[in-house]
C-alpha positions, 0 to 999 in steps of 0.5 A, a space after each residue: 366553232 365546228 369548222 374550225 374544230 374540224 380543220 384542226 382535227 381532220 385536217 391538222 390531225 390534233 385532238 379536241 382535248 375539251 370544250 366549255 359552254 358558257 351561254 350566260 357569258 355568251 362564249 363557247 371555248 374549245 381547246 385543241 392539241 396533239 396530245 390526249 386530255 390534259 397534260 402538263 407542257 402540253 401545247 394548246 390552241 384555244 378556239 373561242 365563239 363569241 355567240 352572235 358574232 358573225 365575223 372577225 378581223 384578223 388581228 394586225 399584231 398576230 403573225 402565225 402559228 408554227 408546228 413541228 412536222 417529221 415530214 412537211 411535204 408529206 404533211 401538205 399532201 395529207 393536209 391537201 387531201 383532207 381539204 385543207 388549203 397549202 398556201 405555201 408548198 414545202 421546201 426550204 426557206 431562203 438562203 437556208 436549209 430548213 424545210 416549211 410550208 404554210 397552210 391557212 386555217 378556215 378563218 384565215 390564220 397562217 400556220 406553219 409547218 416546220 419539218 425537224 
């Protein structure tokens, strides 16, 4: 859980909004997002750790999440400087003008950065 929270907060610049420990149910939750606290309409990512589980398999029905950024090139440089893994450098999509990039979190999940 710690490495995922560190990635989303220190590398992507999100905030840890809240966390919950459920020892009786054997899981822990952390919610991260770009806002501050509980705000209606704010998107959040829920990180789950199931106690005693050593590894997870990436789901085959899940593609990736996308985050809008002002400057995908600068975002990639900042992410790399913070130790993040940029797997597709910023640049236009094939056959289009929209600038995107991809980064991967510590568990291998893909995050697309879309320049607004």
